[in-house]
C-alpha positions in Angstrom: 13.8 8.8 -26.1 14.9 11.0 -23.2 18.2 9.1 -22.9 18.9 9.7 -26.6 18.4 13.5 -26.3 20.6 13.7 -23.2 23.3 11.6 -24.9 23.3 13.6 -28.0 23.7 16.8 -26.0 26.7 15.4 -24.3 28.1 14.0 -27.5 27.9 17.3 -29.2 30.6 18.7 -26.9 33.1 16.3 -28.6 36.0 18.3 -30.1 36.9 15.6 -32.6 34.2 14.4 -35.1 33.0 10.8 -34.8 33.5 9.4 -38.3 31.7 6.1 -38.8 33.6 3.3 -40.5 31.0 3.3 -43.3 32.3 6.7 -44.6 34.2 6.4 -47.8 35.0 10.0 -49.1 36.1 8.5 -52.5 32.7 6.9 -53.0 30.1 9.5 -52.5 27.8 11.2 -55.0 25.7 13.4 -52.6 25.9 14.8 -49.1 23.6 16.5 -46.6 23.4 18.0 -43.1 21.3 16.5 -40.3 20.4 19.1 -37.7 19.0 17.8 -34.4 18.7 18.5 -30.7 18.3 14.8 -30.0 14.5 15.0 -29.8 13.6 16.5 -33.2 15.4 16.9 -36.6 15.1 19.8 -39.0 13.3 18.6 -42.1 11.5 20.2 -45.0 8.5 19.8 -47.2 9.9 19.3 -50.7 8.6 18.7 -54.2 9.3 15.3 -55.7 8.0 15.2 -59.3 4.2 15.0 -58.9 4.1 14.8 -55.1 5.4 16.5 -51.9 7.3 14.7 -49.2 9.0 15.6 -46.0 12.7 15.0 -46.4 16.2 16.1 -45.3 18.7 18.8 -46.5 21.3 17.8 -49.0 22.1 17.3 -52.6 24.4 16.2 -55.4 28.2 16.6 -55.4 29.8 19.1 -57.7 33.2 18.8 -59.3 36.1 19.3 -57.0 34.1 19.2 -53.8 34.7 17.2 -50.6 31.7 15.8 -48.8 31.9 18.7 -46.3 31.8 21.2 -49.1 28.8 19.5 -50.7 26.8 19.2 -47.4 27.4 22.8 -46.3 26.8 24.3 -49.7 23.6 22.4 -50.1 22.5 23.4 -46.6 23.0 27.1 -47.4 21.5 26.9 -50.9 18.4 25.1 -49.7 17.7 27.0 -46.5 18.1 30.4 -48.1 17.2 29.7 -51.7 20.4 31.1 -53.2 22.3 30.0 -56.3 26.0 30.7 -55.4 27.6 30.1 -52.1 31.0 31.9 -51.6 33.8 29.3 -51.2 35.4 31.4 -48.5 32.2 31.0 -46.5 32.4 27.2 -46.8 36.0 27.3 -45.7 35.1 29.4 -42.7 32.3 27.1 -41.6 34.5 24.1 -42.0 37.2 25.7 -39.8 34.9 26.8 -37.1 32.3 24.0 -37.1 33.5 20.4 -37.3 30.6 18.1 -37.5 29.7 15.8 -34.5 29.0 12.6 -36.4 29.7 11.7 -40.0 28.0 8.6 -41.5 27.2 7.2 -44.9 24.3 5.3 -46.5 25.0 4.1 -50.0 26.8 6.9 -51.7 25.1 9.6 -49.5 27.2 11.1 -46.7 25.5 12.9 -43.8 27.2 15.3 -41.3 25.4 16.2 -38.1 25.1 19.4 -36.2 23.0 20.6 -33.3 20.4 23.4 -33.5 22.8 25.5 -31.4 25.5 25.0 -34.0 23.2 26.2 -36.7 22.4 29.3 -34.6 26.1 30.0 -34.2 26.6 29.6 -38.0 24.0 32.3 -38.8 26.2 35.4 -38.1 29.0 33.9 -40.2 26.6 33.3 -43.1 25.2 36.9 -42.8 28.7 38.3 -42.6 29.4 37.1 -46.2 26.6 39.2 -47.5 24.1 36.3 -48.0 20.6 37.7 -48.7 17.5 35.6 -49.0 14.1 36.4 -50.5 12.6 34.0 -48.0 13.3 36.3 -45.0 12.5 39.9 -44.4 15.8 40.1 -42.6 18.4 37.3 -42.2 17.6 35.2 -39.2 19.8 35.5 -36.1 18.6 32.5 -34.2 17.1 29.0 -34.8 13.5 30.2 -34.1 13.7 32.9 -36.8 15.2 30.4 -39.2 12.3 28.1 -38.9 9.3 30.3 -38.0 10.0 33.5 -40.0 10.7 31.9 -43.3 8.4 32.9 -46.1 6.7 30.1 -48.1 7.6 30.2 -51.8 6.1 27.6 -54.3 9.1 27.9 -56.6 11.9 27.1 -54.1 13.3 23.6 -53.4 12.3 23.6 -49.7 8.7 24.7 -49.5 8.5 24.8 -45.7 10.8 23.9 -42.8 9.5 21.4 -40.2 10.6 19.9 -36.9 10.2 16.1 -37.2 10.2 14.0 -34.0 13.0 11.3 -34.2 10.7 8.6 -32.7 8.5 8.8 -35.8 11.3 7.1 -37.7 10.5 3.8 -36.1 7.5 3.4 -38.4 6.8 4.5 -41.9 4.8 7.4 -43.1 3.3 8.3 -46.5 4.2 11.9 -45.8 8.0 11.3 -45.1 10.4 10.3 -47.9 11.5 6.7 -47.4 15.2 7.5 -47.9 15.0 10.2 -45.2 13.4 7.6 -42.8 16.3 5.2 -43.6 18.9 8.0 -42.8 17.3 8.7 -39.5 17.0 5.1 -38.5 20.7 4.6 -39.3 21.6 7.6 -37.3 19.7 6.4 -34.2 21.3 2.9 -34.6 24.7 4.6 -34.8 24.1 6.6 -31.6 23.0 3.5 -29.8 26.2 1.7 -30.9 28.4 4.6 -29.8 26.7 4.7 -26.4 27.1 1.0 -25.9 30.7 1.2 -26.8 31.3 4.0 -24.4 29.5 2.1 -21.6 31.8 -0.9 -22.2 34.9 1.3 -22.0 33.7 2.9 -18.8 33.0 -0.5 -17.3 36.4 -1.8 -18.2 38.1 1.3 -16.8 36.1 1.4 -13.5 38.2 0.5 -10.5 35.3 -1.5 -9.1 35.2 -3.8 -12.1 36.4 -7.3 -11.2 
């Protein structure tokens, strides 16, 4: 998986988001954020009725939202266990942090960011007066976001976890099946993008006969 990690790091310097052909903004009911460094993804232990599963970050669309609004709002709500996210904060994050890849599975749209992106978002989030009962003080880096978060039995995300991408090649009774499908599709998409770029490089090479 080393090539995948390196490729994602290079891809994350793209200025323009890569929006997969599967994305249909008029046909989505939920959206989420996939945070990854190319080796691991940020996931969470969540309650699902009578059981607990490891899953991703996201949720249902609200009236008047775009998929970017939904994904970013859900990310902030779930990470910090807050009820209301200021709309100006969402507009600020959208303006400063375009996603790297956008793709869709069914009616669920995922936008992707790197761990570094998340770390850069934290000061913006704090500047809007966001407070969380899950942190003694608001985190200022990715380490604090994951490791210094209190565990509360009554919040949606019980505990934040780093899940290796390679685990998605199999199934796990601990990981929600829909999350596994999302990650598998993400890896397939990355491989497709890389193959396409290799073909473009090959055609443009002066040594190509």
